[in-house]
C-alpha positions as CSV (number, residue, x, y, z in Angstrom):
1,X,-6.9,3.5,-15.4
2,X,-8.0,7.2,-16.3
3,X,-5.9,10.1,-16.2
4,X,-7.8,11.9,-13.4
5,X,-9.7,10.5,-10.3
6,X,-13.4,12.3,-9.6
7,X,-14.6,12.3,-6.4
8,X,-17.2,9.8,-7.2
9,X,-15.0,7.2,-8.7
10,X,-12.9,7.6,-5.6
11,X,-15.7,7.0,-3.1
12,X,-16.7,4.0,-5.6
13,X,-12.9,2.3,-5.1
14,X,-13.2,3.3,-1.4
15,X,-16.4,1.6,-1.2
16,X,-15.7,-1.4,-3.2
17,X,-12.1,-2.1,-1.4
18,X,-14.0,-2.3,1.9
19,X,-16.8,-4.8,0.6
20,X,-13.8,-6.6,-2.0
21,X,-15.4,-10.1,-0.7
22,X,-18.9,-9.5,-1.7
23,X,-21.1,-9.2,-5.1
24,X,-23.0,-6.0,-5.4
25,X,-25.2,-4.9,-8.0
26,X,-25.0,-1.6,-9.3
27,X,-28.3,-0.5,-7.7
28,X,-26.5,-1.7,-4.2
29,X,-23.5,0.3,-5.0
30,X,-25.6,3.3,-5.9
31,X,-27.8,3.2,-2.7
32,X,-25.0,2.9,-0.4
33,X,-23.2,5.7,-2.0
34,X,-26.7,8.1,-2.7
35,X,-25.9,10.0,0.7
36,X,-22.4,11.0,-1.0
37,X,-24.0,12.1,-4.0
38,X,-23.3,9.6,-6.3
39,X,-25.9,9.1,-8.9
40,X,-26.8,5.5,-10.6
41,X,-25.4,6.9,-13.9
42,X,-22.0,7.8,-12.4
43,X,-22.1,4.0,-10.8
44,X,-22.7,2.6,-14.4
45,X,-20.2,4.6,-15.7
46,X,-17.4,4.0,-13.4
47,X,-18.3,0.4,-13.1
48,X,-17.7,-0.1,-16.7
49,X,-14.2,2.0,-16.7
50,X,-12.9,0.2,-13.6
51,X,-13.9,-3.3,-15.5
52,X,-12.1,-2.3,-18.8
53,X,-8.9,-1.3,-16.2
54,X,-9.2,-4.8,-14.7
55,X,-10.1,-3.6,-11.2
56,X,-13.4,-5.0,-11.3
57,X,-15.1,-8.3,-12.0
58,X,-18.6,-8.3,-13.4
59,X,-20.3,-12.0,-12.9
60,X,-23.5,-13.1,-14.4
61,X,-26.1,-14.0,-11.7
62,X,-27.7,-17.4,-11.8
63,X,-31.6,-16.9,-12.3
64,X,-31.3,-13.1,-13.0
65,X,-30.2,-10.8,-16.1
66,X,-28.5,-8.5,-13.5
67,X,-24.8,-8.2,-13.2
68,X,-23.0,-8.3,-10.0
69,X,-19.5,-6.7,-9.4
70,X,-16.7,-7.7,-7.4
71,X,-13.6,-5.8,-6.5
72,X,-10.4,-7.5,-7.8
73,X,-7.7,-5.1,-7.4
74,X,-6.4,-5.9,-4.3
75,X,-2.9,-7.7,-4.2
76,X,-4.6,-10.7,-2.3
77,X,-7.1,-11.2,-5.1
78,X,-4.9,-11.2,-8.2
79,X,-3.8,-14.2,-9.4
80,X,-5.8,-16.5,-7.3
81,X,-8.4,-19.0,-7.7
82,X,-11.9,-17.8,-5.9
83,X,-14.6,-19.7,-3.9
84,X,-17.8,-18.2,-4.1
85,X,-20.6,-19.5,-1.6
86,X,-23.8,-20.0,-3.2
87,X,-25.7,-19.4,0.1
88,X,-24.2,-16.3,1.3
89,X,-22.6,-15.0,-1.6
90,X,-19.3,-14.2,0.0
91,X,-15.9,-15.0,-2.2
92,X,-13.0,-16.4,-0.5
93,X,-9.3,-16.8,-2.1
94,X,-8.5,-20.4,-2.3
95,X,-5.3,-21.1,-0.4
96,X,-2.3,-21.2,-2.3
97,X,-1.0,-24.8,-2.1
98,X,-4.2,-26.3,-2.9
99,X,-5.1,-24.1,-5.8
100,X,-1.7,-24.8,-7.3
101,X,-2.4,-28.6,-6.6
102,X,-5.7,-28.2,-8.4
103,X,-4.3,-26.1,-11.4
104,X,-1.2,-28.4,-12.2
105,X,-3.3,-31.6,-12.0
106,X,-5.4,-30.0,-14.7
107,X,-2.4,-28.7,-16.8
108,X,-0.9,-32.1,-16.6
109,X,-4.0,-34.7,-17.2
110,X,-6.2,-32.5,-19.3
111,X,-3.3,-30.2,-21.0
112,X,-5.5,-27.1,-19.9
113,X,-4.3,-23.9,-18.4
114,X,-6.3,-21.9,-16.0
115,X,-7.0,-18.3,-15.6
116,X,-6.7,-18.2,-12.2
117,X,-8.1,-14.6,-11.5
118,X,-11.3,-15.1,-13.8
119,X,-11.7,-18.8,-12.3
120,X,-14.3,-18.9,-9.4
121,X,-15.5,-22.3,-7.9
122,X,-19.1,-22.4,-6.4
123,X,-20.2,-24.1,-3.1
124,X,-21.1,-23.8,0.4
125,X,-18.6,-22.1,2.7
126,X,-18.2,-23.4,6.2
127,X,-20.4,-21.0,8.1
128,X,-23.3,-21.5,6.0
129,X,-22.6,-25.2,6.1
130,X,-22.8,-25.2,10.1
131,X,-25.5,-22.9,10.1
């Protein structure tokens, strides 16, 4: 983590933590923080640093060259499998018993160890399925 916390980084972290279940582009973040005086270059610079620090996850978007970012510094996010809705884009944390059963089955049957924090399963959430 950087030795100092700039005003822009603080604003960015506060915004990302309030939107931890969303994947956001740098442009979306910049637009949300433009009234606070946060420039697009400051957004990119801070996103890069936060990603290096493990506080942010960068994910490629299907059908786009633009990356999306998701805050990953919350305690409930660490060491959890993630479920991502392909319709609304929300991210959910898989319940621990279900995740552990899946991970243990893969470890035993395929001798494969999963990096939980960086694993995302894609599908459709209950709300999108019902609408």
